[in-house]
FIPAMI-205011 format. One record per residue (C-alpha): y, x, z; residue in three letters. Coordinates in Angstrom, 3 decimals. Layout:
FIPAMI-205011
{{Y,X,Z},ALA}
...
END
This chain:
FIPAMI-205011
{{99.692,158.008,92.297},MET}
{{99.862,155.923,95.603},ILE}
{{100.882,159.235,97.244},LEU}
{{104.500,160.259,96.703},SER}
{{107.088,162.470,97.865},ALA}
{{109.388,159.790,98.403},CYS}
{{112.577,161.465,97.044},ALA}
{{115.696,159.410,98.090},PRO}
{{117.040,157.026,95.191},GLN}
{{120.434,157.745,93.565},GLY}
{{120.578,161.346,93.945},SER}
{{123.778,162.343,91.841},ALA}
{{122.860,164.406,88.718},PRO}
{{124.506,167.574,88.281},VAL}
{{125.557,169.288,84.972},VAL}
{{124.311,172.654,84.226},GLN}
{{125.663,174.945,81.498},THR}
{{122.474,176.866,79.993},VAL}
{{122.719,179.627,77.264},GLU}
{{119.903,179.349,74.904},VAL}
{{119.079,180.804,71.375},LYS}
{{118.290,178.654,68.421},VAL}
{{116.727,179.993,65.107},THR}
{{117.894,178.153,62.173},GLU}
{{116.491,178.374,58.715},VAL}
{{119.175,179.048,56.079},VAL}
{{118.510,178.038,52.419},GLU}
{{114.953,178.478,53.274},VAL}
{{114.640,182.197,52.540},VAL}
{{116.869,183.758,55.257},LYS}
{{116.865,183.421,58.927},GLU}
{{119.879,184.334,61.435},LYS}
{{120.187,183.814,65.103},GLU}
{{123.138,181.729,66.287},VAL}
{{124.152,181.308,69.699},GLU}
{{124.930,177.802,71.170},LYS}
{{126.171,176.431,74.325},ILE}
{{124.600,173.246,75.226},VAL}
{{124.529,171.039,78.323},GLU}
{{121.704,169.597,79.945},VAL}
{{121.644,167.409,83.015},THR}
{{118.991,167.727,85.994},ALA}
{{118.764,166.083,89.019},THR}
{{118.244,168.539,92.103},PRO}
{{115.315,167.912,94.521},ILE}
{{116.727,167.038,97.946},PRO}
{{115.586,169.241,100.851},GLU}
{{112.363,168.418,102.253},TRP}
{{111.175,166.218,99.154},THR}
{{109.762,169.111,97.268},ARG}
{{105.838,168.496,97.051},PRO}
{{104.034,171.405,99.006},HIS}
{{102.605,173.779,96.885},PRO}
{{99.202,173.547,98.672},ILE}
{{99.090,170.495,100.782},LEU}
{{100.646,167.966,98.249},SER}
{{96.780,168.164,96.684},ASP}
{{94.591,165.677,98.247},VAL}
{{91.539,167.456,97.590},ARG}
{{92.952,170.413,99.752},VAL}
{{93.571,168.251,102.580},ARG}
{{90.142,166.510,102.350},GLN}
{{88.726,170.032,102.179},ALA}
{{90.545,171.059,105.429},ILE}
{{88.886,167.937,106.826},ALA}
{{85.401,168.690,105.877},HIS}
{{85.921,172.409,107.171},CYS}
{{86.533,170.864,110.585},THR}
{{83.758,170.597,113.308},ASN}
{{85.313,168.520,115.861},PRO}
{{82.369,168.749,118.179},ILE}
{{82.994,172.535,118.456},GLU}
{{86.525,172.003,119.103},LEU}
{{85.927,169.513,121.830},ILE}
{{83.289,171.949,123.361},GLY}
{{86.077,174.806,123.445},SER}
{{88.319,172.555,125.715},VAL}
{{85.669,170.338,127.451},TYR}
{{82.737,172.577,127.782},GLY}
{{81.509,170.745,130.888},PHE}
{{80.863,167.711,128.660},LEU}
{{77.415,166.858,127.287},PRO}
{{77.248,166.733,123.443},GLU}
{{76.814,162.948,123.400},GLU}
{{79.908,162.471,125.432},GLN}
{{81.745,164.662,123.104},ARG}
{{80.537,162.657,120.165},ALA}
{{82.256,159.657,121.708},LYS}
{{85.763,161.351,121.644},GLN}
{{85.744,161.757,117.862},ILE}
{{88.216,159.917,115.618},MET}
{{88.642,159.178,112.191},ASP}
{{92.024,157.022,112.124},THR}
{{95.146,156.877,114.227},PHE}
{{93.456,154.589,116.565},ILE}
{{90.730,155.600,119.179},PRO}
{{87.475,153.909,118.253},LYS}
{{87.177,152.126,121.871},ASP}
{{90.535,150.480,120.979},SER}
{{90.397,146.833,119.788},PRO}
{{92.684,147.703,117.268},TRP}
{{90.151,150.191,115.622},TYR}
{{89.642,149.102,112.011},ALA}
{{85.779,148.649,112.180},LYS}
{{86.317,146.776,115.679},ASN}
{{88.208,144.411,113.643},ILE}
{{86.323,144.160,110.356},ASP}
{{82.955,146.157,110.458},PRO}
{{83.037,146.427,106.609},ASN}
{{86.330,148.335,106.732},ALA}
{{86.700,151.075,104.383},ASN}
{{87.600,153.874,106.783},VAL}
{{86.621,157.233,105.048},VAL}
{{84.945,159.623,107.249},THR}
{{84.789,163.504,106.694},TYR}
{{81.591,164.876,108.077},GLU}
{{81.384,168.861,108.717},PHE}
{{80.300,169.997,105.323},ASN}
{{81.589,173.444,104.159},ILE}
{{79.683,173.054,100.799},GLU}
{{81.695,169.773,100.250},LYS}
{{85.138,171.607,101.207},ALA}
{{84.147,174.291,98.809},GLY}
{{83.680,171.938,95.804},GLN}
{{87.024,170.186,96.597},LEU}
{{88.707,173.582,96.821},LEU}
{{87.187,174.854,93.554},ASP}
{{88.330,171.698,91.858},GLU}
{{91.707,172.232,93.199},ALA}
{{91.758,175.502,91.684},GLY}
{{91.200,177.738,94.659},TRP}
{{88.641,180.114,94.061},LYS}
{{86.690,182.591,96.468},LEU}
{{87.118,186.003,94.586},PRO}
{{83.953,188.052,94.552},GLU}
{{83.322,189.990,97.846},GLY}
{{86.621,188.090,99.178},GLY}
{{86.889,185.910,102.321},ARG}
{{90.128,183.943,101.486},ILE}
{{90.547,181.926,98.351},ARG}
{{93.248,182.518,95.955},VAL}
{{94.667,180.351,92.913},ASN}
{{94.904,181.748,89.078},ASP}
{{98.150,183.648,90.278},LYS}
{{96.204,185.569,92.853},GLY}
{{98.247,183.987,95.660},GLU}
{{95.980,183.447,98.818},PRO}
{{95.103,179.852,100.419},LEU}
{{97.150,180.603,103.300},ALA}
{{98.860,177.935,105.379},ILE}
{{101.189,177.970,108.509},ARG}
{{99.838,176.399,111.417},PHE}
{{102.265,175.469,114.320},THR}
{{101.469,174.150,117.657},THR}
{{102.435,174.752,121.410},THR}
{{101.603,177.552,123.574},ASN}
{{99.826,175.402,126.063},ALA}
{{96.539,177.309,126.709},PRO}
{{94.719,173.949,125.830},PHE}
{{96.013,174.124,122.386},ARG}
{{95.616,177.753,122.092},GLN}
{{91.929,177.590,122.819},THR}
{{90.958,174.764,120.294},TRP}
{{93.481,176.337,117.650},GLY}
{{91.833,179.409,117.744},ALA}
{{88.313,177.941,117.064},VAL}
{{89.871,175.824,114.316},TRP}
{{91.348,178.912,112.625},VAL}
{{87.930,180.556,112.599},SER}
{{86.257,177.208,111.303},GLN}
{{88.772,176.994,108.168},LEU}
{{88.509,180.728,107.519},GLN}
{{84.635,179.819,106.969},GLN}
{{85.798,177.946,103.995},CYS}
{{88.122,180.503,102.794},GLY}
{{91.359,178.987,104.090},ILE}
{{93.605,181.250,106.096},GLN}
{{95.724,179.552,108.728},LEU}
{{98.357,181.326,109.946},LEU}
{{98.901,180.416,113.896},PRO}
{{102.278,180.254,115.822},SER}
{{102.236,178.856,119.258},TYR}
{{105.639,178.327,120.217},ILE}
{{107.089,176.862,123.443},PRO}
{{107.092,172.870,123.678},GLY}
{{110.824,172.891,124.177},SER}
{{111.188,174.300,120.729},ILE}
{{108.066,172.407,118.990},TRP}
{{109.373,169.272,120.483},PHE}
{{112.979,169.907,120.389},GLY}
{{115.719,167.340,119.196},GLY}
{{116.931,169.685,116.548},ASN}
{{113.859,172.100,115.815},SER}
{{110.169,172.056,115.292},GLY}
{{108.595,168.580,114.514},LEU}
{{112.079,166.952,114.158},ARG}
{{112.861,169.263,111.349},ARG}
{{109.676,169.333,109.864},ARG}
{{109.570,173.016,110.077},ASP}
{{105.819,173.402,109.745},PHE}
{{103.012,173.267,107.137},ASP}
{{100.305,171.963,109.366},ILE}
{{101.439,170.919,113.099},GLY}
{{99.377,169.875,115.706},ALA}
{{100.355,168.029,118.643},PHE}
{{99.172,164.811,120.642},ALA}
{{100.454,161.334,120.171},TRP}
{{100.693,159.618,123.523},VAL}
{{98.620,156.325,123.236},GLY}
{{100.466,153.035,123.831},GLU}
{{99.278,149.519,124.681},THR}
{{99.502,148.569,121.049},GLU}
{{99.094,150.550,117.891},PRO}
{{102.182,152.702,116.555},PRO}
{{104.791,151.042,114.324},GLY}
{{106.563,151.870,111.174},PRO}
{{108.518,154.699,112.396},SER}
{{105.348,156.765,112.165},LEU}
{{103.757,155.745,108.896},TYR}
{{106.202,153.882,106.579},ALA}
{{107.985,155.479,103.610},CYS}
{{111.515,154.652,104.827},ASP}
{{110.781,156.598,108.146},GLN}
{{110.497,160.339,106.467},ILE}
{{112.993,162.570,108.291},PRO}
{{114.958,164.488,106.035},THR}
{{118.514,165.964,106.097},PRO}
{{119.575,162.976,103.847},ALA}
{{118.961,160.344,106.515},ASN}
{{119.991,162.662,109.433},ASN}
{{116.556,163.314,110.446},TRP}
{{115.543,159.616,110.951},ASN}
{{111.993,158.702,111.376},GLY}
{{108.813,160.059,113.001},GLN}
{{106.858,160.188,109.500},ASN}
{{106.651,163.932,109.919},TYR}
{{104.002,164.374,107.191},MET}
{{106.399,163.011,104.530},GLY}
{{103.571,160.398,103.662},TRP}
{{104.582,157.609,101.230},CYS}
{{101.796,155.129,100.469},ASN}
{{103.271,151.799,99.505},GLU}
{{100.153,149.832,100.318},ARG}
{{100.088,151.263,103.948},ALA}
{{103.837,151.192,104.246},SER}
{{103.985,147.576,103.404},ASN}
{{101.102,146.810,105.746},ALA}
{{102.189,148.572,108.679},ILE}
{{105.694,146.978,108.481},LYS}
{{104.047,143.405,107.959},GLN}
{{101.836,144.196,110.941},ALA}
{{105.030,144.817,112.985},ASN}
{{106.744,141.594,111.624},ASN}
{{104.740,138.675,112.491},THR}
{{103.735,136.845,115.605},LEU}
{{100.245,135.948,114.093},ASN}
{{97.818,138.236,115.825},LEU}
{{94.922,137.836,113.245},GLU}
{{97.503,139.032,110.616},GLU}
{{98.673,141.875,112.527},ARG}
{{94.867,143.100,112.674},LYS}
{{94.179,142.524,109.108},LYS}
{{97.362,144.747,108.320},ASN}
{{96.598,147.709,110.726},TYR}
{{92.964,147.729,109.030},VAL}
{{94.856,148.518,105.608},ILE}
{{96.794,151.210,107.051},VAL}
{{93.829,152.880,108.581},GLN}
{{91.883,152.766,105.562},GLU}
{{94.813,154.443,103.374},GLU}
{{95.399,156.812,106.317},PHE}
{{91.891,157.941,106.150},SER}
{{91.641,158.115,102.521},LYS}
{{94.967,160.146,101.741},ASP}
{{94.204,162.651,104.982},MET}
{{97.657,163.365,105.647},VAL}
{{97.065,163.688,109.359},SER}
{{93.651,164.751,110.576},LEU}
{{92.601,163.191,113.617},PRO}
{{90.928,165.505,115.933},LEU}
{{89.495,163.998,119.077},PHE}
{{90.666,161.604,121.897},GLN}
{{91.521,163.398,125.073},ARG}
{{89.951,163.019,128.321},LEU}
{{92.439,163.364,131.303},GLU}
{{93.107,163.214,135.084},ALA}
{{96.112,163.126,137.241},THR}
{{95.386,165.102,140.304},ALA}
{{97.414,164.832,143.551},TYR}
{{97.407,165.337,147.496},ASN}
{{94.523,163.225,149.090},LYS}
{{97.045,162.023,151.313},ASP}
{{99.556,160.696,149.038},LEU}
{{99.776,157.063,148.888},LYS}
{{101.315,154.783,146.268},GLY}
{{100.436,156.801,143.195},LEU}
{{98.727,154.674,140.266},ARG}
{{97.100,156.742,137.499},PRO}
{{96.785,154.834,134.189},ASP}
{{95.444,155.567,130.498},PRO}
{{98.655,153.902,129.391},THR}
{{101.383,154.501,131.444},GLU}
{{103.027,157.648,133.144},TYR}
{{102.335,158.186,136.918},TRP}
{{106.054,158.303,137.655},SER}
{{106.597,154.668,136.663},ALA}
{{106.367,153.412,140.306},ASN}
{{107.817,156.625,142.329},SER}
{{109.510,154.237,144.688},GLN}
{{105.983,153.646,146.307},ASP}
{{105.005,157.346,146.709},PHE}
{{104.500,158.284,150.393},GLU}
{{103.055,161.234,152.399},LEU}
{{102.685,160.733,155.925},PRO}
{{104.903,163.050,158.105},ASP}
{{106.524,164.658,154.877},ARG}
{{109.759,163.827,153.324},LYS}
{{109.465,165.833,150.400},THR}
{{106.920,165.344,147.484},ILE}
{{106.383,168.332,145.135},VAL}
{{105.478,167.763,141.694},VAL}
{{104.405,170.042,138.895},ALA}
{{105.558,169.911,135.221},LEU}
{{104.057,171.965,132.520},GLY}
{{107.563,172.470,131.018},GLN}
{{111.220,172.122,131.328},GLU}
{{112.688,169.163,129.685},PRO}
{{115.055,170.050,126.812},GLN}
{{117.182,167.017,127.524},SER}
{{117.453,164.075,129.544},LEU}
{{118.980,162.202,126.610},PHE}
{{115.923,160.066,126.115},LEU}
{{117.535,158.371,122.863},LEU}
{{116.758,161.618,121.160},GLN}
{{114.144,163.428,123.380},GLU}
{{110.623,161.594,123.637},SER}
{{108.696,164.491,125.259},ALA}
{{106.196,163.534,128.216},ALA}
{{108.190,165.621,130.571},VAL}
{{111.683,164.106,129.777},ALA}
{{110.050,160.577,130.024},VAL}
{{108.725,161.299,133.457},ILE}
{{111.937,162.701,134.771},VAL}
{{113.661,159.916,133.157},GLY}
{{111.405,157.346,135.021},GLN}
{{112.369,158.899,138.395},LEU}
{{116.274,158.939,137.485},ILE}
{{116.550,155.711,135.204},TYR}
{{113.775,153.549,136.585},GLY}
{{111.868,151.280,134.233},VAL}
{{112.377,147.790,133.131},ASP}
{{108.843,147.113,131.837},ALA}
{{105.554,148.900,132.513},THR}
{{102.476,149.430,130.408},GLN}
{{99.561,149.715,132.581},TYR}
{{96.084,149.269,131.395},SER}
{{96.856,148.235,127.874},TYR}
{{99.351,145.584,128.981},GLY}
{{102.907,144.896,129.651},PHE}
{{104.383,144.160,133.090},GLN}
{{107.927,142.911,133.717},ASN}
{{109.814,144.806,136.351},VAL}
{{113.622,144.878,135.780},GLY}
{{114.232,141.566,134.323},LEU}
{{115.036,137.941,136.078},GLU}
{{111.920,135.976,136.612},GLY}
{{108.396,136.816,136.750},GLU}
{{107.578,136.845,133.062},ASP}
{{109.444,138.157,129.945},PHE}
{{111.572,135.866,127.906},PRO}
{{109.000,134.131,125.539},ARG}
{{109.169,131.316,123.173},ILE}
{{107.000,129.440,125.530},GLU}
{{109.159,129.753,128.669},ASN}
{{112.558,129.325,126.605},GLY}
{{113.648,132.879,127.018},GLY}
{{113.235,133.122,123.209},ALA}
{{113.606,130.715,120.314},THR}
{{112.522,130.497,116.791},LEU}
{{114.877,128.389,114.212},THR}
{{114.959,128.208,110.567},GLU}
{{117.884,129.088,108.572},VAL}
{{119.077,128.785,104.971},GLU}
{{119.400,131.994,103.196},ILE}
{{122.527,132.368,101.318},LYS}
{{124.109,135.089,99.083},ASP}
{{124.928,138.040,100.997},GLY}
{{122.642,137.673,103.880},ASP}
{{120.772,140.499,105.287},VAL}
{{117.031,139.621,105.922},LEU}
{{113.570,140.913,105.990},VAL}
{{111.072,140.013,103.172},ASN}
{{107.228,139.358,103.282},ALA}
{{106.571,143.145,102.970},ASN}
{{108.670,143.753,106.112},GLY}
{{111.502,145.586,104.154},ASP}
{{115.177,144.907,105.320},VAL}
{{117.749,144.277,102.475},GLY}
{{120.829,142.347,101.448},THR}
{{120.415,139.249,99.303},PHE}
{{122.772,139.334,96.598},LYS}
{{123.264,137.676,93.110},ASP}
{{119.619,136.888,93.131},GLY}
{{118.418,140.281,94.100},LYS}
{{117.233,141.993,97.350},LEU}
{{118.271,145.560,97.748},THR}
{{117.930,148.070,100.760},ASP}
{{120.610,150.361,101.872},ALA}
{{120.148,152.848,98.937},GLU}
{{120.113,150.265,96.323},GLY}
{{116.634,150.101,95.662},LYS}
{{115.400,146.441,94.699},GLU}
{{112.778,144.888,96.951},LEU}
{{110.276,142.034,96.617},ALA}
{{111.864,138.709,96.283},LEU}
{{109.229,136.916,98.481},LYS}
{{109.810,135.795,102.367},VAL}
{{107.800,133.837,104.793},LYS}
{{108.554,130.686,106.026},ASN}
{{108.230,129.123,109.293},ALA}
{{104.450,128.128,108.535},ALA}
{{103.731,131.663,107.642},GLY}
{{103.524,131.114,103.810},GLU}
{{104.884,133.534,101.336},GLU}
{{107.251,131.647,99.323},VAL}
{{109.852,132.904,96.645},ASP}
{{113.158,134.222,97.957},LEU}
{{115.929,132.055,96.430},VAL}
{{119.365,130.887,98.067},ALA}
{{118.734,128.010,100.174},GLY}
{{115.135,128.932,101.193},VAL}
{{114.459,128.533,104.848},LYS}
{{113.349,131.459,106.924},VAL}
{{112.460,131.849,110.710},PRO}
{{115.070,133.665,112.712},GLN}
{{114.319,134.883,116.306},LEU}
{{116.702,135.115,119.164},THR}
{{116.009,136.459,122.648},VAL}
{{117.856,136.565,125.849},THR}
{{117.283,139.457,128.537},PHE}
{{118.785,138.824,131.958},LYS}
{{118.479,141.870,134.112},PHE}
{{118.092,142.073,137.706},LYS}
{{121.550,143.070,139.407},PRO}
{{121.447,146.721,140.399},ARG}
{{123.800,149.819,140.986},LYS}
{{124.317,153.157,139.359},TRP}
{{123.607,156.092,141.541},GLN}
{{127.483,156.550,142.277},ASP}
{{127.799,153.057,143.906},GLY}
{{129.205,151.148,140.626},GLU}
{{127.420,148.029,139.819},ASP}
{{125.523,147.936,136.604},LEU}
{{127.718,145.640,134.112},LYS}
{{127.755,144.318,130.548},ASN}
{{129.876,146.754,129.271},ALA}
{{127.023,149.153,130.037},ASP}
{{124.804,147.078,127.644},PHE}
{{127.563,147.171,125.059},GLU}
{{127.639,150.798,125.095},LEU}
{{123.762,151.281,125.057},GLY}
{{123.741,148.971,121.908},TYR}
{{126.675,150.872,120.243},LYS}
{{125.013,154.457,120.796},VAL}
{{121.459,153.390,119.873},ALA}
{{122.598,152.001,116.730},CYS}
{{125.318,154.576,115.492},ASP}
{{123.748,156.825,112.566},ARG}
{{125.167,159.807,114.176},GLU}
{{123.828,159.346,117.572},SER}
{{120.392,161.269,117.130},GLY}
{{118.220,158.238,117.543},ASN}
{{114.888,159.034,116.496},THR}
{{114.712,155.665,114.607},SER}
{{117.060,152.761,113.518},TYR}
{{114.179,150.587,112.579},PHE}
{{115.244,147.775,115.103},THR}
{{118.731,148.524,114.631},CYS}
{{118.434,147.734,110.901},ASP}
{{116.817,144.247,111.780},ARG}
{{119.277,143.387,114.483},THR}
{{121.767,140.753,113.093},ALA}
{{123.804,140.353,116.488},LYS}
{{123.811,141.951,119.875},HIS}
{{125.929,139.855,122.439},GLU}
{{126.332,140.439,126.147},VAL}
{{125.875,137.332,128.276},LEU}
{{129.001,135.470,129.316},ALA}
{{127.210,134.192,132.540},ASP}
{{124.839,136.800,133.860},GLY}
{{123.789,140.575,133.385},LEU}
{{122.234,141.407,130.081},GLY}
{{122.467,140.438,126.432},TYR}
{{121.034,138.184,123.732},THR}
{{119.610,139.730,120.513},VAL}
{{119.543,137.734,117.457},THR}
{{117.272,139.552,114.710},TYR}
{{117.794,139.261,111.058},VAL}
{{115.825,136.226,109.233},PRO}
{{112.480,136.785,108.523},GLY}
{{111.934,139.656,111.287},TYR}
{{109.291,138.628,113.890},LEU}
{{108.756,141.475,116.095},ASN}
{{105.165,140.912,117.832},PRO}
{{106.868,142.456,120.894},ARG}
{{110.042,140.569,120.713},TYR}
{{109.841,139.866,124.527},TYR}
{{110.525,143.575,125.546},LEU}
{{114.233,144.843,125.836},PRO}
{{114.917,146.775,122.763},PRO}
{{118.242,148.517,124.019},TYR}
{{119.178,150.247,127.026},GLY}
{{122.532,151.008,128.903},TYR}
{{124.786,153.677,129.892},TYR}
{{127.299,153.989,132.694},PRO}
{{130.459,153.210,130.709},SER}
{{132.599,153.833,133.694},HIS}
{{131.507,157.515,134.209},ARG}
{{134.264,160.042,133.738},VAL}
{{133.400,163.227,131.676},VAL}
{{133.952,166.425,133.879},GLU}
{{132.667,168.755,131.420},THR}
{{135.586,171.014,129.881},GLU}
{{136.336,170.098,126.369},GLY}
{{137.951,167.499,124.163},GLU}
{{136.513,164.686,126.146},TYR}
{{137.304,165.781,129.786},LYS}
{{138.608,163.031,131.784},GLY}
{{137.585,160.346,129.415},LYS}
{{134.936,157.678,130.219},THR}
{{131.668,157.438,128.483},LEU}
{{132.866,154.372,126.628},ALA}
{{135.495,156.447,125.176},GLU}
{{133.128,159.334,123.763},VAL}
{{131.888,158.909,120.072},PRO}
{{128.364,158.281,120.037},PRO}
{{127.734,161.192,117.944},LYS}
{{128.436,163.401,120.856},ASP}
{{126.662,161.934,123.372},PHE}
{{123.577,164.218,122.694},LYS}
{{125.781,167.250,123.413},ASN}
{{127.369,165.986,126.870},LEU}
{{125.879,167.529,129.981},PRO}
{{126.574,164.210,131.633},GLU}
{{123.771,162.757,129.619},LEU}
{{121.508,165.663,128.881},THR}
{{121.747,167.604,132.223},GLU}
{{123.213,165.643,134.886},LYS}
{{122.886,161.972,134.115},PRO}
{{123.402,158.760,136.264},LEU}
{{120.691,156.262,136.471},GLY}
{{119.727,153.143,138.337},THR}
{{116.445,154.372,139.188},GLY}
{{114.737,155.199,142.610},PRO}
{{115.690,159.065,142.685},PHE}
{{119.190,160.674,141.880},LYS}
{{119.306,164.210,140.237},LEU}
{{120.409,166.588,142.832},GLU}
{{120.321,169.843,141.216},SER}
{{118.444,171.575,138.220},TRP}
{{117.907,175.207,138.253},GLU}
{{116.810,175.889,134.949},LYS}
{{113.487,177.268,134.284},GLY}
{{112.792,176.910,137.990},SER}
{{112.902,173.372,139.575},LYS}
{{114.678,170.073,139.605},ILE}
{{115.591,168.383,142.721},THR}
{{115.835,164.668,143.076},LEU}
{{117.106,162.603,146.083},LYS}
{{116.064,159.119,147.054},ALA}
{{118.628,156.531,145.986},PHE}
{{118.908,154.299,148.845},PRO}
{{120.637,151.559,147.103},ASP}
{{117.672,151.174,144.584},PHE}
{{117.407,147.455,143.489},TYR}
{{113.658,147.407,144.251},LEU}
{{114.125,148.547,147.568},GLY}
{{114.632,152.193,148.816},ALA}
{{112.119,154.711,148.019},PRO}
{{109.709,155.796,150.745},LYS}
{{109.969,159.208,150.049},ALA}
{{113.259,161.189,150.551},GLU}
{{112.922,163.890,147.976},GLU}
{{111.227,164.624,145.127},ILE}
{{111.252,168.598,143.780},VAL}
{{109.848,169.151,140.242},ILE}
{{108.436,172.822,140.059},GLN}
{{108.374,174.108,136.362},ILE}
{{104.969,175.832,135.640},PHE}
{{105.734,176.551,131.738},ASP}
{{102.728,176.768,129.985},ALA}
{{100.620,177.518,133.101},ASN}
{{98.576,174.507,134.164},PRO}
{{96.142,176.911,135.903},ALA}
{{99.048,177.990,138.189},GLY}
{{99.859,174.259,138.754},ALA}
{{96.332,173.448,139.805},VAL}
{{96.381,176.373,142.132},ALA}
{{99.451,175.351,143.681},ALA}
{{97.850,171.898,144.195},LEU}
{{94.814,173.545,146.026},LEU}
{{96.932,175.493,147.990},GLN}
{{99.018,172.682,149.230},GLY}
{{102.127,173.626,147.828},THR}
{{102.326,170.943,145.331},VAL}
{{101.431,167.377,145.672},ASP}
{{101.214,165.973,141.830},ILE}
{{99.817,167.453,139.040},VAL}
{{100.064,164.976,136.113},GLY}
{{97.658,164.541,133.270},LYS}
{{100.333,165.699,130.723},GLU}
{{100.196,169.227,132.793},VAL}
{{96.390,169.321,133.407},ILE}
{{95.505,168.885,129.874},GLY}
{{91.829,169.258,128.817},ALA}
{{90.699,172.609,129.592},GLY}
{{89.116,174.651,132.272},GLN}
{{91.886,172.865,134.758},GLU}
{{90.538,169.560,134.073},LEU}
{{87.115,170.752,134.954},GLU}
{{88.520,172.306,138.063},THR}
{{90.353,169.095,139.331},VAL}
{{87.240,166.769,138.872},ILE}
{{84.843,169.042,140.851},LYS}
{{87.632,169.752,143.616},GLU}
{{88.114,166.013,143.850},ALA}
{{84.402,165.457,143.976},GLN}
{{84.216,167.894,146.924},ALA}
{{87.019,165.803,148.753},GLY}
{{89.752,168.268,148.605},LYS}
{{92.160,166.408,146.365},ILE}
{{92.162,163.177,144.418},ASN}
{{91.404,163.011,140.703},ALA}
{{89.735,160.559,138.514},GLU}
{{88.999,161.204,134.950},PRO}
{{90.252,158.560,132.541},ILE}
{{89.454,158.216,128.877},ALA}
{{92.804,158.621,127.235},SER}
{{94.345,156.696,124.278},PRO}
{{96.066,159.953,123.643},THR}
{{94.858,161.781,120.753},TRP}
{{95.166,165.345,119.242},GLU}
{{95.664,165.784,115.746},HIS}
{{96.971,167.830,112.723},ALA}
{{99.756,166.564,110.457},ASP}
{{99.978,168.048,107.166},MET}
{{103.303,168.217,105.808},ASN}
{{103.458,167.188,102.044},LEU}
{{106.896,168.616,101.344},ASN}
{{108.496,171.699,101.507},THR}
{{112.223,172.814,101.906},ARG}
END
C-alpha cells in the first residue's frame, strides 16, 4: 500500500523467552508432551507508529468525509451568509480554491477526489470495512461488538464548539460516535501537549494560511512527530505517502515555478485520495477596531500586529488589545500559536512581512531581499565527492558514501540529482550539482536593554535553532544548511545550503537571533550566566525567553499578569522609529470572543483581531456595527481553513 505507518528504520530487535508446548509423535503409536524453551526474536513497535485500530482504514476515513455536510457546518457559524456564498468556502484540498496554487487552477484535469455529502455511500464503505449497524442500533460495531467510537479533540472556542456539535450529529447519522473534547487552546497547541504530542484520534484546528502553500513539515514522511525524533515535524496525521512526500520536497527544492506547481498538484491529488485530513471550509474573517485608530492594516496573509509602530489614537497614549487566549510561551522557536506570534511581533519586530500574498523586506539592508538577480545570492556548481551531504532529485537529504546515498537513519535514497540545467542525472562521484549561497545583511538596531544587536546574537540564533534538543518544530532547513557564517564586515550572516537544495524562498532569512549578552536572573543552575552559556535544550524552560524576553521590536514587555493582561511599553530606540503609541495593553478574554467584542463596542478595547473574533456570531456583530459607523471592520476572505486531522497511529 502507498499509505504506511512509517516506523523508524533500524529499531533494535529484542529477544523474548517464550514457553511453548510441542506435541511429538513417538514410534508412531504413542504421544507424549514435552516442554521446550525456545527463543524467538520480535521487533517492538515504537510509540506512535502502531496503526490506529479504526482510522488506519482508508474506507473509514472516506466514509467520514461522505458523512460530512460542509454547507451545514458553515451555516452553523456563518448563519448570515446566503447558501451560494457558503458553497464558495468549501475546500477539497489543503489549498483554498481561490488560490493560484489550487490543483485545478493549475491543471483543470487534476485528479482531485471530492467527497459529496452522501450517507448511503458512507454506509457502503463502513460495511466494507467491517463496521455494521446492529438491528435497532444507532452506532456501528465490528465483529467483536466494539462500537465505532472515535475521540474528537479541538479547542473550547465557541466557534469550534458550535460547528463541532453539528459535526458530531452528522456523523451519528452514519453510525459513527464522535466523543468530543473541547480543551483550552493553551493545551491543544501547547509545546508539550495536544497536537505536538499527537494526543488525539481526530483533531480539529485551523492552519493559518500563508502567502505560498505549506512545505514538507506538514506532509512529508520524515516530518511525523514521534518520541523517537523528539516530536520533530508537523505531520500530525502520521501520513506517509511516498509520491506526495517526494513531490512536496521537490516543490520546495526548485527555483522553477512551473515545476513547483506541477508537484503541488501531485500532493493535492494524493492528499484528497488518502483522506488523512478532512478540509472543512475556508474561513471568513475580520479585524475590528476603534474607528479613530490610525495605522492598522488588516490583511488576509499578515497579522494586524506587524506594523504596530504605526498605530495611533488621537489624544490617547494607550491602545488596548483583546486576545482570545494567553500565550503559553513567547519562545517562538517552539510556540507557533497565533496569539504568541502576535505578541512576538510587538516585542521582537519583523524582518519580513507578508501582506496580500507577497513578501516585503523590512529589516534587511536595501529595498529588496537578497536575490540572485541583485547579487545578494549566488548559484554555483560543485563537484560531488565521497562523504558529501546533498539533496537528491526527490528532495531528500543524505550523505553520499561508497556509491550510496543514505539518510540520517541509514535508509538508502535515490541516486538521482538535478544539475544546474534542472535535468535529472545519476548521482556519481564527480557529478556537478548547483549550490545556493545567500547573504543576509541586517539593519543596525538595539536590544530593548540598550545593547546593540551583534553577530554573536546571530550565531546563537543558529546554534539554538539547529540543536536537536532545543524544541524546534522542524529541522528541515537545518538539515539542508551546509554552513552558517556571520559577516566579517557588517551585521548578519551568510548561509550556504547543501548541494542540490534550491529553496524557492531562499531570499527570506531562515534563522533569527537571541541576546547572547543577557544575564540569566532566574534562580537555578544558570543564574548569573549569559544566554550564550546556556545549553540550547534549556532555552524553552527559561523565563528570560518564555515569559520576559528581550526583543528589538517596537514594544518592550513591561509586565505579565497571568490570566489577565500583558503590558507593553514603547521602545523609543526602535530602529524604524519610535512607536506613535506609548503603551499597548493586552487583555485576555479566554475563549470569550463575545466579551472581547462587547468591550470594543463599549470603548474599553481598541483592537479585536480576526484570530479572536473567529467566524461565529461575533463576526456578524462587528460587520453590522461597522456598517452602522460605530467601529471599523471589513470582512476578508481568509486563506485560513478549518480541517480535521485523522491520526493514523496510536500509542
